[in-house]
C-alpha positions in Angstrom: -11.7 2.5 5.1 -10.1 3.8 1.9 -9.2 0.3 0.9 -12.8 -0.9 1.4 -14.1 2.0 -0.6 -11.7 1.1 -3.5 -12.9 -2.6 -3.4 -16.4 -1.4 -3.7 -15.5 0.7 -6.7 -13.7 -2.3 -8.3 -16.8 -4.4 -7.7 -18.9 -1.8 -9.5 -16.5 -1.8 -12.5 -16.8 -5.6 -12.7 -20.6 -5.3 -12.7 -20.3 -2.7 -15.5 -18.3 -5.0 -17.7 -15.0 -3.1 -17.6 -12.2 -4.8 -19.7 -10.5 -7.7 -17.7 -7.0 -6.4 -18.6 -7.8 -3.0 -17.1 -9.2 -4.5 -14.0 -6.1 -6.7 -13.6 -3.9 -3.5 -13.4 -6.2 -1.9 -10.8 -6.4 -5.1 -8.7 -2.6 -5.4 -8.7 -2.4 -1.8 -7.3 -4.8 -2.7 -4.5 -3.2 -6.0 -3.6 0.2 -4.3 -3.3 -1.2 -1.3 -1.4 0.2 1.0 -4.1 -2.3 3.7 -4.6 -2.5 7.4 -3.8 -5.1 10.2 -4.1 -4.5 10.6 -7.8 -5.2 6.9 -8.3 -8.4 7.1 -6.1 -9.8 10.1 -8.0 -9.0 8.5 -11.4 -10.8 5.3 -10.3 -13.9 7.2 -9.1 -14.0 9.1 -12.4 -13.7 5.8 -14.3 -16.6 4.3 -12.4 -18.8 7.4 -13.1 -18.1 7.2 -16.8 -18.5 3.4 -17.1 -17.2 1.2 -19.9 -17.2 4.1 -22.4 -14.7 6.3 -20.5 -12.4 8.5 -22.5 -8.7 7.8 -22.8 -8.0 10.7 -20.4 -9.8 9.1 -17.4 -8.8 5.4 -17.5 -7.1 4.1 -14.4 -5.2 1.9 -16.9 -3.0 5.1 -17.2 -2.0 4.8 -13.6 1.0 2.7 -13.0 1.5 -0.2 -10.5 3.2 2.4 -8.3 0.0 4.5 -8.2 1.4 7.3 -10.4 0.4 8.3 -13.9 2.0 6.3 -16.7 2.4 7.2 -20.3 -0.8 7.8 -22.2 -2.0 5.2 -24.6 -0.7 5.2 -28.2 -3.4 6.5 -30.5 -5.0 3.8 -32.7 -2.9 3.4 -35.9 -0.1 5.5 -34.5 3.4 4.7 -33.4 4.1 1.4 -31.9 2.0 -0.6 -34.4 4.8 -2.8 -35.5 4.0 -6.5 -35.0 0.4 -6.0 -33.8 -1.1 -7.8 -36.7 -4.6 -6.8 -37.9 -6.2 -6.9 -34.5 -4.7 -3.7 -33.0 -6.4 -2.4 -29.8 -10.0 -2.1 -29.1 -11.9 1.2 -29.2 -11.5 1.6 -25.5 -7.7 1.2 -25.8 -7.8 -2.1 -23.9 -6.2 -5.4 -24.9 -8.9 -6.9 -27.1 -9.3 -10.2 -28.9 -7.4 -9.7 -32.2 -9.6 -9.5 -35.3 -10.1 -13.0 -36.8 -8.6 -14.7 -33.8 -11.4 -17.3 -33.4 -11.1 -18.3 -37.1 -7.3 -19.0 -37.0 -6.0 -22.5 -37.4 -4.6 -24.8 -34.9 -5.4 -25.8 -31.4 -5.7 -23.2 -28.6 -3.0 -23.4 -25.9 -2.7 -21.4 -22.7 0.7 -19.9 -22.3 2.6 -17.3 -20.3 4.8 -14.3 -21.0 7.0 -12.6 -18.4 8.1 -9.0 -18.8 8.7 -5.8 -16.9 5.8 -3.8 -15.5 6.7 -0.9 -17.8 6.6 -3.2 -20.8 3.3 -4.8 -19.6 1.6 -1.4 -19.5 2.9 -0.6 -23.0 1.5 -4.0 -24.3 -1.9 -3.1 -22.8 -1.8 0.4 -24.3 -0.9 -1.0 -27.7 -3.6 -3.7 -27.4 -1.2 -6.5 -28.4 2.3 -7.9 -28.2 5.2 -6.8 -30.5 7.5 -9.2 -32.2 11.0 -9.6 -30.9 13.5 -9.0 -33.7 16.0 -11.4 -32.3 16.1 -14.6 -30.3 17.1 -18.2 -30.5 14.1 -19.0 -32.7 14.2 -15.7 -34.7 11.5 -13.2 -35.1 8.2 -13.5 -33.1 6.6 -13.3 -29.7 8.2 -15.6 -27.1 6.0 -17.5 -24.7 5.9 -20.7 -22.7 3.3 -23.2 -21.5 5.3 -23.4 -18.3 4.8 -20.4 -16.0 8.1 -21.1 -14.4 9.8 -20.1 -17.6 7.9 -16.8 -17.8 8.8 -16.0 -14.2 12.5 -15.9 -15.2 11.9 -12.7 -17.2 11.1 -9.1 -16.2 10.2 -7.9 -12.7 7.0 -9.7 -11.8 4.6 -8.9 -14.6 3.2 -12.1 -16.2 0.6 -12.3 -18.9 -1.7 -15.3 -19.3 -2.6 -15.7 -22.9 -4.5 -18.0 -25.2 -2.6 -18.9 -28.4 -3.9 -20.2 -31.7 -0.7 -22.0 -32.4 -1.5 -23.0 -36.0 1.1 -25.1 -37.8 3.9 -25.8 -35.3 7.5 -26.7 -36.0 9.5 -28.6 -33.3 13.0 -27.2 -32.9 15.1 -29.4 -30.7 18.7 -28.5 -31.7 20.7 -25.3 -32.1 21.8 -26.7 -35.5 18.3 -27.3 -36.7 18.1 -26.0 -40.4 14.8 -24.1 -39.7 15.7 -22.8 -36.2 15.2 -19.1 -37.3 13.5 -19.6 -40.7 10.5 -21.8 -39.8 8.0 -19.1 -40.6 9.3 -18.8 -44.2 8.8 -22.5 -44.5 5.1 -22.2 -43.7 4.9 -22.6 -39.9 3.0 -20.3 -37.6 4.9 -21.2 -34.4 8.1 -22.9 -33.3 8.3 -25.0 -30.2 11.3 -26.0 -28.1 10.4 -29.1 -26.0 11.5 -29.6 -22.4 15.0 -31.0 -21.7 16.1 -31.0 -25.3 19.3 -29.1 -24.6 18.3 -25.9 -26.4 18.0 -23.8 -23.2 19.9 -24.1 -19.9 16.7 -24.2 -17.8 15.4 -27.2 -19.7 11.9 -25.5 -19.8 9.8 -25.4 -23.0 9.5 -22.3 -25.1 7.3 -21.3 -28.0 7.8 -18.5 -30.6 4.6 -17.3 -32.3 5.3 -15.3 -35.5 2.0 -13.3 -35.7 1.0 -11.5 -32.5 -2.6 -11.6 -33.8 -2.6 -15.3 -32.8 -2.3 -14.3 -29.2 -5.2 -13.2 -27.0 -4.5 -11.7 -23.6 -6.7 -13.2 -20.8 -5.2 -11.8 -17.7 -2.1 -10.2 -16.2 -0.5 -10.5 -12.7 2.0 -8.1 -11.2 4.0 -9.2 -8.1 
């Protein structure tokens, strides 16, 4: 009975136009059966307040285990590194980065695997942060192969749309632009399948500017 009531509340939130990223967190809780009284009450309050709920009442602040998670970082506060100009939306949800539609290059669907804790932080920040290190240097690491994303974290996988811009193919560890491609005018670096760069043989992409990445959904297993 409780689960049916929660499903009705989620349906009401969908009808009210609640942000998809927030709904994804809530649905993951329901699918895993991980919710308690605090989660139920927060969800009811969220439905009452609708899409303009305050930061204090969003069920986004309830973790995948059904317990309160850290509060969102205030807009323009700590954790802004690597967010580009988009930042988070006024509701604190992951939003389309400012100017995303006008950015160059084709749009590619990609995946990013991480921990559930990091996933909640990404949603709170409203965008990804750059990794400072990696085989392709600084940027956000993604793949167009979900199997690659599944190798990272503890079951949280973002599906994103990327404006890849100008792309540099990197197919060797000795490539002269392996970590400096952005300085040479490229927006993304791409490692093709089975080129010998990674043991798995799966493709990988590094996007320098996180504002080129739009979160479309998240799954938590």
